[in-house]
C-alpha positions in Angstrom: 0.0 0.0 0.0 1.1 3.6 0.2 3.8 5.1 2.4 1.3 5.8 5.2 0.8 2.1 5.8 4.4 1.8 6.7 3.9 4.5 9.3 1.0 2.6 10.7 3.1 -0.5 10.8 5.9 1.3 12.7 3.3 2.6 15.2 1.9 -0.8 15.7 5.4 -2.3 16.2 6.2 0.4 18.8 3.0 -0.5 20.6 3.8 -4.2 20.5 7.3 -3.6 22.0 5.8 -1.4 24.7 3.0 -3.7 25.9 3.5 -7.0 24.2 0.5 -6.7 21.9 -0.1 -5.2 18.4 -2.7 -2.8 19.8 -2.0 -0.2 22.5 -4.6 0.6 25.1 -7.5 3.1 24.7 -9.9 4.5 27.2 -13.2 2.7 27.1 -16.5 4.6 27.1 -18.4 4.9 30.3 -21.3 3.3 28.5 -19.3 0.2 27.5 -21.1 -2.4 29.6 -21.4 -5.9 28.1 -24.8 -7.5 28.4 -24.5 -11.0 29.7 -27.8 -12.5 28.5 -27.7 -16.1 27.2 -28.3 -15.0 23.6 -25.5 -12.5 23.6 -23.1 -15.0 25.1 -23.9 -17.7 22.6 -23.4 -15.4 19.7 -20.1 -14.2 21.1 -18.9 -17.7 21.5 -20.0 -18.7 18.0 -18.7 -15.7 16.0 -16.5 -13.6 18.1 -13.4 -13.5 20.3 -13.7 -13.7 24.0 -13.8 -10.1 25.3 -11.0 -10.9 27.7 -8.8 -11.8 24.7 -9.7 -8.8 22.7 -7.6 -5.6 22.9 -8.6 -2.1 22.1 -6.8 -0.5 19.1 -5.2 2.9 19.1 -2.9 4.4 16.4 -1.2 7.7 16.9 1.1 9.1 14.2 2.8 12.5 14.5 5.0 14.0 11.8 5.8 17.4 10.4 3.3 16.7 7.7 0.3 15.4 9.7 -1.1 14.3 13.1 -3.3 11.2 12.9 -5.0 9.2 15.6 -7.7 6.5 15.4 -9.0 4.3 18.2 -11.7 1.8 19.0 -12.5 -0.2 22.2 -12.0 -3.9 23.0 -15.7 -4.7 22.5 -15.3 -3.7 18.8 -12.1 -5.7 18.5 -13.9 -8.8 19.9 -16.0 -8.9 16.7 -13.6 -9.8 13.9 -15.7 -8.5 11.0 -16.4 -5.2 12.8 -12.7 -4.8 13.7 -11.8 -5.4 10.0 -14.3 -2.7 9.0 -12.8 -0.3 11.5 -9.2 -1.1 10.3 -10.3 -0.5 6.7 -11.7 2.9 7.8 -8.6 3.7 9.7 -6.4 3.0 6.6 -8.8 5.0 4.3 -9.0 8.0 6.7 -5.2 8.1 7.2 -4.4 7.8 3.5 -6.9 10.6 2.7 -5.3 12.8 5.3 -1.8 12.1 4.0 -2.8 12.9 0.4 -4.5 16.2 1.4 -1.6 17.2 3.7 0.9 16.6 0.9 -1.0 18.7 -1.5 -1.5 21.5 1.0 2.3 21.4 1.9 3.3 21.6 -1.8 0.9 24.5 -2.3 2.3 26.3 0.7 5.9 25.8 -0.5 5.0 26.9 -4.0 3.4 30.1 -2.8 6.0 30.8 0.0 3.7 30.7 3.1 3.9 28.5 6.2 2.4 25.1 6.1 0.2 24.3 9.1 0.2 20.6 10.0 -3.0 18.8 9.1 -4.7 16.7 11.7 -7.4 14.1 12.0 -8.4 12.4 15.3 -11.1 9.7 15.4 -12.3 8.1 18.7 -15.0 5.4 18.6 -16.9 4.7 21.8 -19.6 2.3 22.8 -23.1 3.9 23.2 -24.8 0.6 24.3 -24.2 -3.1 24.0 -27.5 -5.0 23.5 -28.2 -8.7 22.9 -28.7 -8.2 19.2 -27.0 -4.8 18.6 -23.9 -2.9 19.4 -24.4 0.9 19.1 -21.3 3.0 18.5 -20.5 6.7 18.1 -17.3 8.5 17.1 -15.9 11.9 18.0 -14.0 13.3 15.1 -11.6 16.3 15.0 -10.1 17.7 11.9 -7.7 20.6 11.2 -6.8 21.7 7.7 -4.9 24.9 8.3 -7.7 27.4 9.0 -8.4 29.5 12.0 -9.5 26.5 14.0 -10.3 22.8 13.7 -13.7 21.3 13.4 -15.6 18.7 15.5 -18.0 16.3 13.8 -19.5 12.9 14.6 -20.1 9.5 13.1 -22.1 6.5 14.3 -23.1 3.0 13.4 -25.0 0.0 14.8 -23.6 -3.5 14.5 -26.3 -6.0 13.7 -25.3 -9.1 15.6 -27.8 -11.4 13.9 -26.8 -10.4 10.4 -23.2 -9.7 11.3 -23.1 -6.4 9.4 -22.8 -2.7 10.2 -25.8 -0.4 9.6 -26.3 3.3 9.6 -28.7 4.0 12.5 -30.9 5.9 10.0 -31.2 2.7 7.9 -33.4 1.3 10.7 -36.0 3.9 9.9 -38.4 4.3 7.0 -36.7 7.6 6.0 -34.8 10.5 7.4 -37.6 13.0 6.6 -40.2 10.8 8.3 -38.0 10.6 11.5 -37.5 14.4 11.4 -41.3 14.9 11.1 -42.1 13.0 14.3 -39.1 14.4 16.3 -38.8 18.0 15.2 -40.9 19.7 17.9 -39.5 17.8 20.8 -36.0 18.1 19.4 -36.2 21.9 18.9 -37.8 22.4 22.4 -34.9 20.5 24.0 -32.3 22.2 21.7 -33.6 25.6 22.8 -33.1 24.6 26.5 -29.5 23.7 25.7 -29.0 26.9 23.8 -30.3 28.8 26.8 -27.9 27.1 29.2 -24.9 28.1 27.0 -26.1 31.6 26.2 -27.4 32.5 29.7 -30.7 33.9 28.4 -34.0 32.6 27.0 -34.0 31.7 23.3 -36.7 33.5 21.3 -37.2 31.1 18.4 -37.1 33.0 15.1 -37.1 31.2 11.7 -35.3 34.1 10.1 -32.6 34.5 12.8 -29.4 32.5 12.5 -28.9 30.1 15.4 -32.3 30.9 16.9 -34.4 28.9 14.4 -35.7 25.4 14.7 -33.4 23.2 12.6 -34.1 19.8 10.9 -33.0 17.2 13.5 -31.9 14.6 11.1 -30.2 16.8 8.4 -28.2 18.7 11.1 -27.3 15.8 13.4 -25.6 12.4 13.6 -28.1 9.9 15.0 -27.1 7.5 17.7 -29.3 4.8 19.3 -29.3 4.2 23.0 -31.0 2.1 25.7 -31.8 2.4 29.3 -32.5 -1.3 30.0 -29.7 -2.9 28.0 -32.2 -5.0 26.0 -33.9 -2.7 23.4 -33.5 0.7 21.9 -35.6 3.3 23.8 -33.6 6.5 23.2 -32.5 8.4 20.1 -29.6 10.8 20.4 -28.9 13.7 18.1 -25.2 14.9 18.0 -25.1 18.4 16.5 -21.7 19.8 15.4 -20.6 23.4 15.7 -22.3 25.9 13.3 -25.4 23.8 12.9 -27.3 25.0 15.9 -25.0 27.8 17.2 -21.8 29.6 16.6 -18.5 27.8 16.8 -17.8 29.1 20.3 -20.8 27.3 21.6 -19.4 24.0 20.5 -21.4 20.9 19.9 -25.0 20.2 21.1 -26.5 16.9 22.1 -30.2 16.2 22.4 -31.6 12.8 23.6 -35.3 11.9 23.1 -37.2 8.9 24.3 -38.7 6.6 21.7 -42.4 7.4 21.5 -45.2 5.4 19.8 -45.1 7.9 16.9 -41.3 7.4 16.5 -41.7 3.6 16.7 -44.1 3.7 13.7 -41.3 5.3 11.7 -39.0 2.3 12.3 -38.9 -0.2 9.5 -41.1 -3.3 10.3 -38.2 -5.7 10.3 -36.4 -3.7 13.0 -39.4 -2.6 15.1 -39.1 -5.4 17.6 -35.7 -4.0 18.7 -37.4 -0.7 19.9 -39.5 -0.1 23.0 -41.1 3.0 24.3 -38.8 5.2 26.4 -39.6 7.1 29.5 
């Protein structure tokens, strides 16, 4: 592969020399609690590694050209197919960063201005581990030489029965249908969070930037959560800077319980995985 792979290989070798394994340690999410039901245990034994044998993976590369880090927890590593998917994304993300950084550095040298090191940091965490699903979210930071970096999010749910990754939105009939049934509750909750950050009540105005009600699906990364460790009963909306407020306000997070109306927007084949939230 490209030169970046050799950098990854060196980083992995250093980690192996340091702790006796190919993967260095990473901090696990506070929500990473493995469900011990019989069905989950049997699936793990049939298809996956024992969690005690799995190691979290963390890659950290720093050069004058770029800074790159990518990590995922042991629970992800315990599912070989999911770990392979994450490793592929790691390679693709790192290769894209290197390509963009090389082009930016060449442009800076050509035009005689300082090159600012490009950076990408990706940290995957467990949202909730259910008998049939593993819900994950990622915090992503990128810097491409501007006034400041940018925070965004990613998410997926691992379907343990089908042994494939799915976008959380793929469990619903459509994004617009989910927006329609969540918009009012989402915007009410968002305004409360805006008020906390701004120190004053928010007067909703469709014509005022950062005071309007925004489309919850178009402006967010969707994550699926659970309070009982058995079924999905919560939907989280992770909103990056600029989508709901100015950069200085940072990210917003809104969590809504699954309602009967929301459940009707779940595709029939996945509806049994959802229960009403409180």
